[in-house]
C-alpha positions as CSV (number, residue, x, y, z in Angstrom):
1,X,-21.1,-46.3,4.5
2,X,-22.2,-49.7,5.7
3,X,-21.4,-52.9,3.9
4,X,-24.0,-55.5,4.0
5,X,-24.1,-58.9,2.4
6,X,-27.1,-59.1,0.2
7,X,-29.4,-62.1,0.5
8,X,-30.5,-64.0,-2.6
9,X,-33.9,-62.3,-2.6
10,X,-32.3,-58.9,-2.3
11,X,-30.1,-59.7,-5.3
12,X,-33.0,-60.9,-7.3
13,X,-35.0,-57.8,-6.4
14,X,-32.1,-55.5,-7.3
15,X,-31.8,-57.4,-10.6
16,X,-35.5,-56.8,-11.3
17,X,-35.2,-53.1,-10.3
18,X,-32.1,-52.7,-12.6
19,X,-33.9,-54.3,-15.5
20,X,-36.9,-52.2,-15.0
21,X,-35.0,-48.9,-14.7
22,X,-32.2,-49.7,-17.2
23,X,-29.6,-49.1,-14.5
24,X,-26.2,-50.6,-15.3
25,X,-25.3,-53.6,-13.2
26,X,-22.5,-51.9,-11.2
27,X,-23.5,-52.8,-7.7
28,X,-21.8,-56.1,-7.2
29,X,-20.8,-59.3,-9.1
30,X,-23.4,-61.2,-7.2
31,X,-26.1,-59.0,-8.7
32,X,-24.8,-59.5,-12.2
33,X,-24.7,-63.3,-11.7
34,X,-28.2,-63.2,-10.2
35,X,-29.6,-61.2,-13.1
36,X,-27.9,-63.5,-15.7
37,X,-29.2,-66.6,-13.9
38,X,-32.7,-65.1,-13.8
39,X,-32.5,-64.5,-17.6
40,X,-31.2,-68.0,-18.2
41,X,-34.0,-69.5,-16.0
42,X,-36.6,-68.0,-18.3
43,X,-35.6,-69.9,-21.5
44,X,-32.2,-71.6,-21.7
45,X,-32.3,-73.7,-18.6
46,X,-35.8,-75.1,-19.2
47,X,-34.8,-75.9,-22.8
48,X,-31.7,-77.7,-21.6
49,X,-33.8,-79.7,-19.0
50,X,-36.3,-80.6,-21.7
51,X,-33.6,-81.8,-24.1
52,X,-31.9,-83.9,-21.4
53,X,-35.3,-85.3,-20.4
54,X,-36.1,-86.2,-24.0
55,X,-32.6,-87.8,-24.3
56,X,-33.0,-89.8,-21.1
57,X,-36.5,-90.9,-22.0
58,X,-35.3,-92.0,-25.5
59,X,-32.4,-94.0,-24.0
60,X,-34.7,-95.6,-21.4
61,X,-37.3,-96.5,-24.1
62,X,-34.7,-98.1,-26.4
63,X,-33.1,-99.9,-23.4
64,X,-36.4,-101.3,-22.0
65,X,-38.6,-101.6,-25.2
66,X,-36.1,-101.9,-28.0
67,X,-36.2,-99.9,-31.2
68,X,-39.6,-101.5,-32.2
69,X,-41.2,-99.8,-29.1
70,X,-40.1,-96.3,-29.9
71,X,-43.2,-95.1,-31.8
72,X,-45.4,-96.0,-28.9
73,X,-42.9,-94.6,-26.4
74,X,-42.7,-91.3,-28.2
75,X,-46.5,-90.9,-28.5
76,X,-46.9,-91.7,-24.8
77,X,-44.1,-89.3,-23.8
78,X,-45.6,-86.4,-25.9
79,X,-49.2,-87.1,-24.6
80,X,-48.1,-87.4,-21.0
81,X,-45.9,-84.2,-21.2
82,X,-48.8,-82.2,-22.8
83,X,-51.3,-83.4,-20.2
84,X,-48.9,-83.1,-17.3
85,X,-47.8,-79.6,-18.3
86,X,-51.5,-78.6,-18.8
87,X,-52.4,-79.8,-15.3
88,X,-49.5,-78.0,-13.8
89,X,-50.5,-74.8,-15.6
90,X,-54.0,-75.1,-14.1
91,X,-52.4,-75.7,-10.7
92,X,-50.2,-72.6,-11.2
93,X,-53.2,-70.4,-12.0
94,X,-55.1,-71.8,-8.9
95,X,-52.0,-71.3,-6.7
96,X,-51.4,-67.8,-8.0
97,X,-55.0,-66.9,-7.2
98,X,-54.9,-68.5,-3.7
99,X,-51.6,-67.1,-2.4
100,X,-50.9,-64.3,-4.8
101,X,-47.7,-66.0,-6.0
102,X,-46.3,-65.0,-9.4
103,X,-45.2,-67.6,-12.0
104,X,-44.1,-64.9,-14.5
105,X,-45.0,-64.6,-18.2
106,X,-47.2,-67.3,-19.6
107,X,-44.9,-68.6,-22.3
108,X,-41.9,-68.8,-19.9
109,X,-44.1,-70.4,-17.3
110,X,-45.3,-73.1,-19.7
111,X,-41.7,-73.8,-20.8
112,X,-40.6,-74.1,-17.1
113,X,-43.6,-76.3,-16.2
114,X,-42.8,-78.6,-19.2
115,X,-39.2,-78.9,-18.0
116,X,-40.3,-79.5,-14.4
117,X,-42.6,-82.3,-15.7
118,X,-40.4,-83.9,-18.3
119,X,-36.9,-83.9,-16.8
120,X,-37.9,-85.6,-13.5
121,X,-40.3,-88.0,-15.3
122,X,-37.4,-89.1,-17.5
123,X,-35.6,-90.4,-14.4
124,X,-38.0,-93.3,-14.3
125,X,-36.7,-94.4,-17.7
126,X,-33.1,-94.9,-16.6
127,X,-33.4,-95.8,-12.9
128,X,-35.3,-98.5,-11.0
129,X,-38.9,-97.4,-10.2
130,X,-38.2,-96.8,-6.5
131,X,-35.0,-94.7,-7.2
132,X,-36.9,-92.9,-9.9
133,X,-39.7,-92.1,-7.6
134,X,-37.5,-90.6,-4.9
135,X,-35.3,-88.7,-7.3
136,X,-38.3,-87.5,-9.3
137,X,-40.1,-86.0,-6.3
138,X,-37.0,-84.3,-5.0
139,X,-35.9,-82.9,-8.4
140,X,-39.4,-81.7,-9.2
141,X,-39.8,-79.9,-6.0
142,X,-36.3,-78.4,-6.2
143,X,-36.8,-77.2,-9.8
144,X,-40.2,-75.7,-8.9
145,X,-38.7,-73.6,-6.1
146,X,-35.6,-72.6,-8.2
147,X,-37.1,-71.9,-11.6
148,X,-40.0,-69.9,-10.1
149,X,-38.1,-68.4,-7.1
150,X,-40.8,-69.8,-4.8
151,X,-40.5,-70.0,-1.0
152,X,-41.0,-73.4,0.7
153,X,-44.6,-72.5,1.7
154,X,-45.5,-71.4,-1.9
155,X,-44.0,-74.6,-3.4
156,X,-45.9,-76.8,-0.9
157,X,-49.2,-75.0,-1.8
158,X,-48.5,-75.5,-5.5
159,X,-47.8,-79.2,-5.0
160,X,-50.9,-79.7,-3.0
161,X,-53.1,-77.9,-5.5
162,X,-51.4,-79.8,-8.3
163,X,-52.2,-83.1,-6.5
164,X,-55.9,-82.1,-6.1
165,X,-56.1,-81.1,-9.8
166,X,-54.6,-84.4,-10.9
167,X,-56.9,-86.4,-8.6
168,X,-59.9,-84.6,-10.1
169,X,-58.8,-85.5,-13.6
170,X,-58.1,-89.1,-12.7
171,X,-61.5,-89.5,-11.1
172,X,-63.2,-87.8,-14.0
173,X,-61.4,-90.2,-16.5
174,X,-62.3,-93.2,-14.3
175,X,-66.0,-92.1,-14.2
176,X,-66.1,-91.7,-17.9
177,X,-64.4,-95.1,-18.5
178,X,-66.5,-96.9,-16.0
179,X,-69.8,-95.3,-17.0
């Protein structure tokens, strides 16, 4: 019998196999932790990220705009989150079609994309703009790779597609406004 240290992807694969076959998680503690983390990444972790993002955005809005600016800040936050998540969903579908990547079940993917949009965006509310920009980019990319188990190449393709989708929307809105 040969002992071999399982890689993260092998652990994730075993966890998926175990869930599909109903096999008990008796192989290794790493597999159990991997399976539990995979389950938490579907709902709990995105919900926590959304809650923290909302809290940071609220704190930043009160700090920068005062209590009187809260209604406008909340409307803007909700609108931007819905639009940003929708654009990311379009990018996810396009990326999945291009490179055959999987983003999982639709409901879980929407929740994860909302968390990936809202949490890093909230960093702008509590940090100076240049710090928020750097942190937001790094956190967004890291969350994208982690929550969806993407490889670096897949994440880069997603970010590129997302940028193209956002540019198309920005130019379309500009054309409508200027027309």
